[in-house]
C-alpha positions as CSV (number, residue, x, y, z in Angstrom):
1,X,-7.3,15.2,9.4
2,X,-3.6,15.5,9.0
3,X,-2.9,12.9,11.6
4,X,-5.2,10.4,9.9
5,X,-3.3,11.2,6.5
6,X,0.1,10.6,8.2
7,X,-0.9,7.4,9.8
8,X,-2.4,5.9,6.8
9,X,0.5,6.9,4.6
10,X,2.9,5.4,7.0
11,X,1.0,2.2,6.9
12,X,1.1,2.3,3.1
13,X,4.8,2.9,3.1
14,X,5.7,0.2,5.7
15,X,8.5,-2.0,4.3
16,X,6.9,-5.1,5.5
17,X,3.7,-6.5,3.8
18,X,0.4,-5.6,5.3
19,X,-2.8,-7.6,5.2
20,X,-6.4,-6.5,6.0
21,X,-9.1,-9.0,6.7
22,X,-12.5,-7.5,6.2
23,X,-15.1,-9.6,8.0
24,X,-18.1,-7.3,7.9
25,X,-19.1,-3.9,6.7
26,X,-16.0,-1.8,5.9
27,X,-17.1,1.9,5.4
28,X,-15.6,5.3,5.3
29,X,-12.3,5.3,7.5
30,X,-12.3,1.7,8.0
31,X,-12.3,1.2,4.1
32,X,-9.5,3.8,3.9
33,X,-7.4,1.9,6.5
34,X,-7.8,-1.4,4.5
35,X,-6.8,0.2,1.2
36,X,-3.7,1.5,2.8
37,X,-2.7,-2.2,3.2
38,X,-1.0,-4.4,0.6
39,X,-3.5,-7.2,0.4
40,X,-7.1,-7.4,1.5
41,X,-9.2,-10.5,2.0
42,X,-12.9,-10.4,2.7
43,X,-15.6,-12.7,4.2
44,X,-18.4,-13.5,1.8
45,X,-20.9,-11.2,3.6
46,X,-18.5,-8.3,3.9
47,X,-19.2,-5.0,2.0
48,X,-17.2,-2.0,1.3
49,X,-18.5,1.6,0.9
50,X,-17.7,5.3,0.9
51,X,-20.9,6.5,2.7
52,X,-19.7,10.0,3.1
53,X,-21.9,11.7,0.4
54,X,-25.0,10.4,2.3
55,X,-24.0,12.4,5.4
56,X,-22.8,15.4,3.6
57,X,-19.0,15.0,3.9
58,X,-16.2,13.5,1.8
59,X,-13.6,10.9,2.2
60,X,-10.8,12.3,4.2
61,X,-7.9,10.0,4.4
62,X,-6.8,9.4,0.8
63,X,-9.7,7.0,0.0
64,X,-10.6,8.4,-3.4
65,X,-6.8,8.5,-4.2
66,X,-5.8,5.0,-3.3
67,X,-9.2,3.6,-4.6
68,X,-8.5,5.3,-7.9
69,X,-5.5,2.9,-8.4
70,X,-7.5,-0.2,-7.1
71,X,-10.8,0.1,-8.8
72,X,-12.3,1.2,-12.2
73,X,-13.3,4.7,-12.2
74,X,-16.9,4.2,-12.8
75,X,-17.0,1.7,-9.7
76,X,-15.1,4.3,-7.7
77,X,-17.7,7.0,-8.7
78,X,-20.5,4.7,-7.8
79,X,-19.1,4.5,-4.4
80,X,-17.7,8.1,-3.8
81,X,-20.6,10.1,-5.5
82,X,-23.5,7.9,-4.3
83,X,-22.3,6.0,-1.4
84,X,-22.9,2.6,-3.2
85,X,-21.9,-0.6,-1.4
86,X,-19.8,-3.2,-3.1
87,X,-20.2,-6.8,-2.0
88,X,-17.2,-9.2,-1.5
89,X,-17.8,-11.2,-4.8
90,X,-17.7,-8.1,-6.9
91,X,-14.8,-6.7,-4.9
92,X,-12.9,-9.8,-5.6
93,X,-14.0,-9.9,-9.3
94,X,-12.7,-6.2,-9.6
95,X,-9.3,-7.2,-8.0
96,X,-9.9,-5.1,-4.8
97,X,-9.8,-8.2,-2.7
98,X,-7.1,-10.9,-3.2
99,X,-9.5,-13.6,-1.9
100,X,-13.0,-14.2,-0.5
101,X,-13.0,-16.9,2.5
102,X,-15.4,-17.9,5.3
103,X,-12.6,-17.2,7.7
104,X,-10.8,-14.3,6.1
105,X,-8.9,-13.7,9.4
106,X,-7.4,-17.2,9.2
107,X,-6.7,-16.7,5.4
108,X,-4.8,-13.4,6.4
109,X,-2.7,-15.2,8.9
110,X,-1.8,-18.0,6.4
111,X,-0.7,-15.3,3.9
112,X,1.3,-13.6,6.6
113,X,2.9,-17.0,7.5
114,X,3.9,-17.5,3.8
115,X,5.4,-14.0,3.7
116,X,7.7,-15.1,6.6
117,X,9.4,-17.6,4.3
118,X,10.4,-14.9,1.8
119,X,13.4,-12.7,1.9
120,X,12.6,-9.5,3.9
121,X,14.9,-7.5,1.8
122,X,13.7,-8.5,-1.6
123,X,10.0,-8.3,-0.3
124,X,10.9,-4.7,0.7
125,X,12.3,-3.9,-2.7
126,X,9.6,-5.5,-4.6
127,X,6.9,-3.5,-2.6
128,X,8.8,-0.3,-3.4
129,X,8.8,-1.2,-7.0
130,X,5.2,-2.0,-7.0
131,X,4.3,1.3,-5.4
132,X,6.4,3.4,-7.7
133,X,4.8,1.6,-10.8
134,X,1.3,2.2,-9.2
135,X,2.1,5.9,-8.4
136,X,2.0,5.5,-4.7
137,X,4.4,8.4,-3.8
138,X,6.4,7.8,-6.9
139,X,9.0,10.5,-6.2
140,X,9.8,8.9,-2.6
141,X,10.0,5.5,-4.1
142,X,12.4,6.5,-7.0
143,X,14.7,8.3,-4.5
144,X,14.6,5.3,-2.2
145,X,15.4,2.9,-5.0
146,X,18.2,5.2,-6.1
147,X,19.6,5.5,-2.5
148,X,19.6,1.7,-2.3
149,X,21.4,1.2,-5.4
150,X,24.2,3.6,-4.6
151,X,24.5,2.3,-1.0
152,X,25.9,-0.9,-2.3
153,X,28.3,0.8,-4.7
154,X,32.1,1.2,-4.4
155,X,31.7,4.9,-5.1
156,X,29.7,5.4,-2.0
157,X,32.1,3.6,0.1
158,X,35.0,5.3,-1.5
159,X,33.3,8.8,-1.2
160,X,32.5,8.2,2.6
161,X,36.0,7.0,3.3
162,X,37.5,10.0,1.3
163,X,35.3,12.5,3.3
164,X,36.5,11.0,6.7
165,X,40.1,11.0,5.7
166,X,39.8,14.5,4.2
167,X,41.1,13.7,0.8
168,X,39.9,13.6,-2.8
169,X,37.9,10.5,-3.6
170,X,39.0,8.1,-6.4
171,X,35.7,7.1,-8.0
172,X,35.7,4.0,-10.3
173,X,32.2,4.2,-11.6
174,X,30.4,1.2,-13.0
């Protein structure tokens, strides 16, 4: 269980954008994998579900936690409490899927190609900002943003130089 959590959390925190193409039924762990991605595209016949209650278990890899940020609570409860399936059209209308396309895999590759034209650095920062706003490991995101801001400062450069040279730093501040 812990290994699954670690892997899905690492996927969710990757600095690069991630895209899931859901071409068929995406249930349980497969759905939890898809929701760890930044963008989801679905084929028209695809469905999503948390079937765990129908087999006497519970979602195990943060499915309910991440879905709570992606779907309205009553919809999540339909899925998590009763194992209810959601079709692609409804998932798109709810904002779970970015798009529905006959060839969702080709669309996912097109989106990925578009991402290649963007600044990797700004994409990474924007992803951190969105995750912090959405509550995805907010404390780590805040620390990451703070570290990034200080890394580019004169004070950081002066502090490191002073430490190496065994002298008192001369900070200038903002």
